[in-house]
C-alpha positions as semicolon CSV with decimal commas, in nm:
position;residue;x (nm);y (nm);z (nm)
1;M;-0,499;-5,474;2,681
2;Q;-0,147;-5,443;2,576
3;D;0,028;-5,337;2,277
4;V;0,257;-5,574;2,118
5;T;0,382;-5,345;1,866
6;T;0,419;-4,935;1,870
7;A;0,522;-4,857;1,488
8;D;0,425;-4,483;1,520
9;R;0,557;-4,281;1,722
10;A;0,501;-3,895;1,839
11;P;0,702;-3,651;1,871
12;A;0,989;-3,642;2,174
13;G;0,795;-3,464;2,461
14;T;0,444;-3,623;2,395
15;A;0,234;-3,947;2,430
16;R;0,321;-4,208;2,197
17;V;0,083;-4,323;1,935
18;R;0,041;-4,699;1,999
19;T;-0,030;-4,990;1,746
20;H;-0,239;-5,302;1,937
21;C;-0,273;-5,579;1,691
22;V;-0,605;-5,756;1,764
23;T;-0,600;-6,091;1,987
24;A;-0,847;-6,447;1,914
25;E;-1,041;-6,338;2,235
26;E;-1,126;-5,976;2,058
27;A;-1,143;-6,072;1,766
28;G;-1,547;-6,023;1,588
29;Q;-1,628;-5,692;1,804
30;R;-1,704;-5,361;1,683
31;L;-1,438;-5,098;1,678
32;D;-1,632;-4,853;1,856
33;N;-1,707;-5,121;2,153
34;F;-1,306;-5,200;2,116
35;L;-1,212;-4,854;2,201
36;M;-1,495;-4,759;2,449
37;R;-1,308;-4,999;2,621
38;C;-0,980;-4,918;2,542
39;W;-1,050;-4,590;2,644
40;R;-1,262;-4,628;2,966
41;G;-1,447;-4,299;3,094
42;L;-1,361;-4,136;2,763
43;P;-1,725;-4,005;2,568
44;R;-1,838;-4,249;2,292
45;T;-1,891;-3,883;2,105
46;R;-1,518;-3,828;2,160
47;V;-1,458;-4,184;2,006
48;Y;-1,664;-4,156;1,669
49;R;-1,486;-3,852;1,637
50;L;-1,138;-3,996;1,606
51;I;-1,300;-4,267;1,429
52;R;-1,404;-4,014;1,183
53;R;-1,061;-3,780;1,165
54;G;-0,894;-4,085;1,063
55;E;-0,701;-4,090;1,378
56;V;-0,784;-4,411;1,439
57;R;-0,731;-4,643;1,188
58;V;-0,701;-5,057;1,081
59;N;-0,504;-5,182;0,919
60;R;-0,317;-4,912;0,822
61;G;-0,641;-4,760;0,725
62;R;-0,970;-4,543;0,758
63;S;-1,262;-4,768;0,925
64;R;-1,564;-4,751;0,988
65;P;-1,745;-4,721;1,376
66;D;-1,900;-5,068;1,264
67;Y;-1,635;-5,248;1,156
68;R;-1,596;-5,600;1,297
69;L;-1,274;-5,644;1,420
70;Q;-1,052;-6,005;1,271
71;A;-0,726;-6,113;1,490
72;G;-0,406;-5,997;1,395
73;D;-0,577;-5,689;1,231
74;L;-0,363;-5,345;1,384
75;V;-0,554;-5,095;1,557
76;R;-0,376;-4,733;1,540
77;L;-0,449;-4,557;1,913
78;P;-0,387;-4,231;1,877
79;P;-0,239;-4,034;2,216
80;V;-0,596;-3,999;2,414
81;R;-0,554;-3,720;2,781
82;L;-0,781;-3,886;2,987
83;S;-0,992;-3,753;3,299
84;P;-0,786;-3,797;3,618
85;Q;-1,145;-3,928;3,715
86;T;-1,209;-4,146;3,460
87;H;-1,052;-4,454;3,653
88;Q;-1,208;-4,360;3,989
89;A;-1,373;-4,600;4,174
90;H;-1,764;-4,529;4,198
91;P;-1,972;-4,522;4,526
92;N;-2,081;-4,845;4,462
93;A;-1,740;-5,018;4,508
94;S;-1,920;-5,256;4,738
95;L;-2,006;-5,426;4,407
96;E;-1,656;-5,682;4,490
97;S;-1,812;-5,778;4,796
98;R;-2,117;-5,874;4,617
99;I;-1,931;-6,148;4,401
100;L;-2,081;-6,512;4,489
101;H;-1,828;-6,683;4,229
102;E;-1,525;-6,599;4,012
103;D;-1,306;-6,756;3,798
104;A;-1,081;-6,671;3,493
105;R;-1,400;-6,673;3,224
106;L;-1,655;-6,561;3,461
107;L;-1,808;-6,393;3,792
108;V;-2,147;-6,410;3,968
109;L;-2,221;-6,105;4,109
110;D;-2,559;-6,052;4,336
111;K;-2,670;-5,714;4,212
112;P;-2,868;-5,501;4,443
113;A;-3,222;-5,397;4,386
114;G;-3,236;-5,063;4,202
115;L;-2,911;-5,024;4,032
116;A;-2,945;-5,079;3,652
117;V;-2,691;-5,321;3,491
118;H;-2,588;-5,055;3,241
119;G;-2,602;-4,682;3,188
120;G;-2,828;-4,525;2,958
121;S;-3,271;-4,382;2,976
122;G;-3,076;-4,139;3,244
123;V;-2,895;-4,385;3,404
124;R;-2,531;-4,242;3,366
125;Q;-2,368;-4,531;3,579
126;G;-2,468;-4,872;3,593
127;V;-2,342;-5,233;3,736
128;I;-2,099;-5,271;3,472
129;E;-1,942;-4,960;3,391
130;T;-1,946;-4,978;3,813
131;L;-1,693;-5,327;3,752
132;R;-1,508;-5,173;3,495
133;A;-1,389;-4,824;3,700
134;N;-1,314;-5,064;3,989
135;R;-1,135;-5,311;3,771
136;P;-0,927;-5,083;3,541
137;G;-0,668;-5,362;3,398
138;E;-0,971;-5,582;3,351
139;P;-0,942;-5,669;2,969
140;F;-1,256;-5,786;2,890
141;L;-1,581;-5,733;3,104
142;E;-1,924;-5,807;2,922
143;L;-2,347;-5,838;3,107
144;V;-2,358;-6,232;3,002
145;H;-2,777;-6,120;3,070
146;R;-2,986;-5,887;3,253
147;L;-3,205;-5,849;3,522
148;D;-3,475;-5,517;3,503
149;R;-3,331;-5,237;3,797
150;E;-3,551;-5,375;4,068
151;T;-3,456;-5,725;4,076
152;S;-3,176;-5,799;4,286
153;G;-2,963;-6,187;4,249
154;C;-2,779;-6,365;4,039
155;L;-2,632;-6,216;3,731
156;L;-2,406;-6,345;3,477
157;V;-2,088;-6,110;3,393
158;A;-1,821;-6,248;3,148
159;R;-1,448;-6,192;3,148
160;R;-1,333;-6,381;2,778
161;R;-1,509;-6,281;2,472
162;S;-1,471;-6,686;2,373
163;E;-1,689;-6,735;2,741
164;L;-1,928;-6,411;2,657
165;R;-2,002;-6,663;2,301
166;R;-2,016;-6,988;2,484
167;L;-2,222;-6,842;2,784
168;H;-2,503;-6,698;2,468
169;A;-2,550;-7,008;2,319
170;L;-2,573;-7,134;2,618
171;L;-2,873;-6,934;2,715
172;R;-2,995;-7,007;2,314
173;T;-3,070;-7,255;2,383
174;G;-3,204;-7,339;2,765
175;R;-2,872;-7,454;2,895
176;I;-2,876;-7,181;3,142
177;E;-3,092;-7,253;3,445
178;K;-3,196;-6,964;3,582
179;A;-3,455;-6,952;3,903
180;Y;-3,650;-6,660;4,079
181;L;-3,837;-6,608;4,420
182;A;-4,159;-6,419;4,395
183;L;-4,397;-6,316;4,629
184;V;-4,718;-6,314;4,440
185;V;-5,040;-6,108;4,587
186;G;-5,317;-6,375;4,706
187;Q;-5,358;-6,712;4,755
188;W;-5,184;-6,941;4,473
189;Q;-5,395;-7,262;4,433
190;G;-5,290;-7,584;4,316
191;G;-4,932;-7,665;4,273
192;A;-4,701;-7,604;4,025
193;R;-4,815;-7,454;3,679
194;W;-4,697;-7,354;3,363
195;I;-4,818;-6,997;3,235
196;E;-4,763;-6,964;2,858
197;A;-4,894;-6,656;2,680
198;P;-4,716;-6,491;2,439
199;L;-4,503;-6,119;2,540
200;A;-4,516;-5,790;2,354
201;R;-4,383;-5,471;2,375
202;N;-4,555;-5,135;2,411
203;R;-4,585;-4,785;2,468
204;L;-4,804;-4,559;2,703
205;Q;-4,876;-4,210;2,697
206;G;-4,609;-4,040;2,833
207;G;-4,350;-4,295;2,667
208;E;-4,347;-4,503;2,936
209;R;-4,250;-4,894;2,801
210;V;-4,494;-5,143;2,987
211;V;-4,494;-5,535;2,802
212;R;-4,848;-5,698;2,730
213;V;-4,954;-6,024;2,605
214;D;-5,047;-6,036;2,284
215;P;-5,158;-6,332;2,090
216;A;-4,866;-6,160;1,816
217;G;-4,634;-6,131;2,088
218;R;-4,298;-6,382;2,113
219;P;-4,341;-6,684;2,298
220;A;-4,303;-6,680;2,645
221;R;-4,309;-6,933;2,896
222;S;-4,246;-6,974;3,299
223;L;-4,297;-7,221;3,565
224;F;-4,446;-7,092;3,866
225;E;-4,447;-7,315;4,201
226;P;-4,533;-7,214;4,541
227;I;-4,295;-7,294;4,806
228;A;-4,426;-7,156;5,083
229;R;-4,799;-6,915;5,182
230;C;-4,961;-6,673;5,384
231;E;-5,262;-6,460;5,482
232;G;-5,337;-6,334;5,159
233;Y;-4,979;-6,371;5,023
234;T;-4,793;-6,711;4,809
235;L;-4,390;-6,740;4,779
236;M;-4,338;-6,871;4,469
237;R;-3,997;-7,023;4,302
238;V;-4,003;-6,923;3,912
239;T;-3,847;-7,067;3,685
240;L;-3,784;-6,913;3,290
241;D;-3,813;-7,144;2,973
242;T;-3,778;-6,794;2,807
243;G;-3,610;-6,476;2,883
244;R;-3,888;-6,228;2,756
245;T;-3,869;-5,862;2,945
246;H;-4,113;-5,824;3,225
247;Q;-4,150;-6,173;3,165
248;I;-4,219;-6,251;3,547
249;R;-4,416;-5,983;3,606
250;V;-4,664;-5,985;3,344
251;H;-4,678;-6,358;3,418
252;A;-4,773;-6,314;3,734
253;A;-5,011;-6,032;3,649
254;H;-5,133;-6,233;3,402
255;A;-5,269;-6,534;3,610
256;G;-5,428;-6,317;3,900
257;H;-5,143;-6,315;4,086
258;P;-4,962;-5,961;4,031
259;L;-4,547;-5,932;4,173
260;A;-4,596;-5,730;4,525
261;G;-4,403;-5,410;4,517
262;D;-4,503;-5,415;4,119
263;E;-4,547;-5,051;4,063
264;K;-4,582;-5,097;3,684
265;Y;-4,779;-5,422;3,675
266;G;-4,898;-5,433;3,995
267;D;-5,194;-5,360;4,248
268;R;-5,206;-5,087;4,411
269;E;-5,404;-5,081;4,681
270;A;-5,186;-5,485;4,779
271;N;-4,824;-5,278;4,719
272;R;-5,001;-4,967;4,991
273;R;-5,067;-5,247;5,227
274;L;-4,721;-5,423;5,144
275;R;-4,556;-5,091;5,220
276;E;-4,647;-5,081;5,618
277;A;-4,536;-5,452;5,602
278;G;-4,202;-5,273;5,530
279;L;-4,159;-5,377;5,164
280;R;-3,985;-5,035;4,932
281;R;-3,905;-5,288;4,632
282;L;-4,043;-5,530;4,368
283;F;-3,975;-5,783;4,562
284;L;-3,822;-6,004;4,288
285;H;-3,473;-6,231;4,334
286;A;-3,261;-6,433;4,051
287;H;-3,172;-6,638;4,313
288;R;-3,023;-6,989;4,113
289;L;-2,785;-7,048;3,803
290;A;-2,671;-7,336;3,683
291;F;-2,470;-7,402;3,377
292;D;-2,183;-7,673;3,245
293;R;-1,872;-7,517;3,304
294;A;-1,617;-7,485;2,957
295;D;-1,335;-7,705;3,115
296;G;-1,626;-7,929;3,238
297;G;-1,831;-8,039;3,563
298;R;-2,143;-7,808;3,617
299;L;-2,158;-7,434;3,806
300;L;-2,447;-7,352;4,017
301;V;-2,431;-7,043;4,225
302;E;-2,730;-6,921;4,433
303;A;-2,759;-6,570;4,618
304;P;-2,950;-6,523;4,927
305;L;-3,261;-6,346;4,953
306;D;-3,220;-5,991;5,088
307;P;-3,298;-5,966;5,428
308;A;-3,482;-5,676;5,424
309;L;-3,704;-5,937;5,129
310;E;-3,685;-6,186;5,455
311;K;-3,837;-5,933;5,731
312;V;-4,133;-5,906;5,529
313;L;-4,185;-6,230;5,498
314;V;-4,177;-6,280;5,881
315;H;-4,399;-5,969;5,914
316;L;-4,626;-6,185;5,683
317;G;-4,645;-6,502;5,856
318;C;-4,455;-6,662;5,561
319;E;-4,250;-6,985;5,692
320;R;-4,068;-7,121;5,408
321;H;-4,062;-7,422;5,257
322;R;-3,688;-7,608;5,203
323;T;-3,644;-7,799;4,904
324;D;-3,320;-7,916;4,746
325;E;-3,326;-7,561;4,536
326;D;-3,319;-7,319;4,918
327;T;-2,995;-7,425;5,042
328;T;-2,800;-7,181;5,177
329;G;-2,424;-7,187;4,988
330;K;-2,343;-6,976;4,752
331;H;-2,206;-7,173;4,510
332;G;-2,093;-7,510;4,413
333;S;-1,994;-7,725;4,134
């Protein structure tokens, strides 16, 4: 973030008040979110307090946290003392080594299982906070979509606001191809099959969030295609036509073939046997992303299956069938 003016000045010997001119790339975002990116690591409660007290101003006037910034707006930024730990790299700095593709507009990360994509709900820091901490000079980093905490694989992050808007438009119109690898319990009968079952969010006692098949829910459609069979299990490629919460997990269970290692919607006895085979996580991996580039051409990114999951397949005697989409290359165009 660059400050194009410094019209207001603090007394000598203290930090200066800065005035930032909002660029076209930054336009459209809420004031509070803009400030959170400006002062990474500053508690959100403190950001709201600065706005409420009028220390942050837009075009010399007080503003609300939900004000949508416009290109050319002048934002007054008071001096803020950040903790020395604010810009230290997160312990998961190794995320940088898991980047599959990066260019000036976006990056694709091979997210490890067990790491949330963002903080909240008891999670202090997720993928996006880690990336921002490891790249303190990066002006913009935002998640384009999400993966469940226990799901690994391709995660798309925008490096420009204009690219975030473009990719969201592609998602809304189904022009980003997303394919997953999933091990399901039981022998899948027949070949590829669409599962069409509307999904609705619900809550169990104790506050646990679950998703159920419900005629009154939102439309959801998944293509399940068997690519390898082994004793008691089937390795599937799953392509999404919609992107609902827990869609693959709930559709698989609805079809009578719950995902291996799924503690919420799965088969407890099968999961116990799979733990003996070495499975310590949900067997769901975001294998492939494909979509049109902003500058023309097509981007294809693939994340290799976790070696721990490959070992489970070997243990189960599950030999994978190679297809045109089951390649070892990481990315291409």
